[in-house]
N, C-alpha and C positions, 0 to 999 in steps of 0.2 A: 438190601438190594436183594430184589428178589432173583430165583433162579430162572426165569425168560433174559434179564438184564447180563445173567452173569456168564451167558453161553452166547451173548451177542456180539461178535467180534469187531475191528474197526468199523467206524459207521461208512468209510467211502467204501470199502472191503462189502459191505453190507447192500449199500445203492448198488454197485459194480454187479454182482450177482444177482441183484433182484432184476435189475434190466438186460440181465443175459437171460435170467426165466424167462420172462416176457419176450424177447425174441426167440428165442428157441420154439416156445409154442406158436408163437406166430408162422413160424418156419412150418410146425407142423401142420398148423392148418391150411397153409399152403400147398403142402404135398400133396393132400389129398383134396383140395378143391381146382386148384389151375393143374389142369393135364399138359403137362409140355418136359419133354426128356432133358430138353438143355437145362429147363429151372430146375428139374428135378436132381440133375448132376449136380450143380451148386447149392442147391438145398442138405443134400447128402451129405457132401465134404462139409458144412458147414455143422451140421448136426455131430460131426466124428471129433470137429475142433471142440463144440459145446460139451460134448460126451468127455471127453479129457481132462477139461476144463472142472465139469461139476464132479468127476471122481476125485481129483483133488482135493474140492473141497470137499466134499464126504470125510478124506481120509483127515483131511486136516480139523475138521469140526470134531470126528470122531475122536483126535488122540488130545486134541484142548480140551476139549469137556469138563465141566465137572463131574459127571458123572456118563461114562460112555452108554452103561442101559437105560438111562432115562434119557438121553437124546437120540438114540436109537428105538425106543421103543414108544416113548409118550410125544418126542418133538419131531415125528417126521423120517429119522435118520435111516428108517427102511426105505423110505421112498424117494430118498436119496440116495441110496444104494441102486436101486431098480431103475429111476430115473437114467444114470450114468452109464445101463447098458445098453452097447446100440443095437436095441431089438426096439421095430415101430412100437410097438403094442405100452411098452413100459414109460414112453416118454411124456405120455399125457403126465405120467405122476412128477415129473417136474410145476404142476401148479401150485403142490404143497408145500416147494419149496419156496414158490412167490409169497403164500400165505406164510409162512413161517417168520420171513424175511421181514413183511408189511406189520407182523404183530409184535415183532421186537423191535422193530422202529416206533410201531406207535407208543408201544409202552417207555421209550424214551422221552421222545416229543418231540417236535418240528424245530423247535429253539433250542435245544441242545444237538442236535442235527449238524445245523447249522453253523456253531459255536466250534464243534469236533472237528466240522470239514475246514476251518479257517484254521485252527488252529495246527491241522494237519496236512497242511499245503502240500507238503512235498507227496506225501502218498496219499491223497486225492488226486494232483497232478498224476502219478501214473497210472493210477487206476483209470484217470479220464485218457492217457493215449492208447493205453491197453484197449480200452471200448471204439476208440477211436480207428485203431488199428483194424478192429474185427468189422465194425462198420462199412470205415474202405473196402474192403476186401470183399465182405459181400455185395454191398451196393456198386462198387466199382465196377467187380465181375456182371452183375445183372446188365447195368449199363451199358457196359462197353461188349459185350455178347448182342445186345438187340440193334446197336448200332452199328457194329460193323458184320454182323454174318450175314447176311443179304449184299451188301458192297462190290458193287464190281471188284476185282481182284485184291479183295480180301483175305488174309492171311488168319484172322480171327474167325474162327468157322465153328467153331464147338464152347461148351461151357468149359473144359480143358483147357482150351486155346485160353479162354477170358480168366481163367485164373491162375495162369499159368502168369500172362500179361500184368495181370494187376499184382501178383506175388515178387514179384521183378522190379515192379516198376515201385510200389512203395516201400522197397527195400535201397531203391536208387542203387540199385545193381545194374537193369536196362543191357542185358545181352542184344537184345536187338534181333533176335529171332522172330518175335509176333510183336508188331505194330500197328497201332491205324491208318488207313487208306484215306478215311473221310475228315472233311472238316470237324463236324462237331466229335468224332471219336478224338481227335486230337488235344481237341478243349478239353474234352472229358480226364484225357491223359497227362496232360499238363496240370491237370487240378490233382490227379493221385501224386504225382509229381512230387506237389508240393508242399500237399500234405505228408506225405513219408521224408521228405528230407527236414518239415518241422517232428514229427514224430520220433523219427530216428536221434534228431541233433537234440533235443529235449530229454529221451532216454538215455543219450551218451553220457550228459550233463545230472540227472542224475544219480547214475550209477559213480559218476565221478565225485560228486559232493557224498556219496554213503560211504565211500571206499577212503577217500583221501580226509573229510572232513575231521577236526579233533572230534575227540570223542568227549562229550558232558562229563564234570565231577561227578559223580555217584559218591559220593560222600555226604551223609546226613547233615542237613542243615544244624548249625551250633546255636543251642541258647545261649541268648545274649547274658543273660540274668545268671545262668549257671555256670557262664566262662567268667563273669566275672565274681562271681563265691568263688569258685576256684583259687583266680588269683590272687583274692583276697585272705582268704585260707593259708596259700602258701609265703604271704608274704609274713604269715604270724608266725607259720611252723620255721621260717628261714629266721626271722627275727628271736624268737625264742630259744634256736640252735646258737647263736651268735650271744647272747646272753650268757650262754650254759660255757662256752669257752671263754668266754672273757671271765666268768669269775674263776676257773680253772689259772688262767693268766694271771690274776690276783694273788691268788693262794700260792702258788709258787712265789712272785714278786715278794709276797711278803714273809718267806723263811720258814722254817722250823720254829713251832713254837718252843717257848721256855715252859 
């Protein structure tokens, strides 16, 4: 196994981090290309979330790496750390994270990736749910703000209103302080509610299965041939012991010799 492959975490995790890296780079480009205060607010909040996730990813990788020094200096660990800092100039370094994930996944191979995702269905589903939650939060906030911002009687008029509405809706809390007033906004809100129920329902089921499912037997597999040999050896020793005891009994029954 190569050193690069030994640094590869679970396939689902690597794909999850790779997609987040792509999305964070796209958001960074939008921040500089699109001059819109509301859009900037949403993107700033999302980039703060990405910074927390990438910092946790850096800590996870450097703690579990076969060689912390090799990961930090040779495999762009320094770029991972700087890209996690909430400074706009360092965010472009997230492209190194994407390059490393692509290199590692290419080293493994497409077929191996597919088999690993199927084998670890529970873990893969968890990463899909997390990714869906992030996508719904970002694009749901964008869409709701665009639809509701200038509608007559609207109460979702700022980026913070849209983000707050999306969070409380996707979490199925629904305080009711922010709500859509347009027909299109209500359709979008209904979609967010349905997705939120699916995400949190599935996530709850995953946690219940994780904590309540019986643990698999971790005992090493028994070699049938070795087990048979041990059984035969045990029977032979028992037979020899029985013959020795029988000889002693016969000697006692024969009495003392004249």
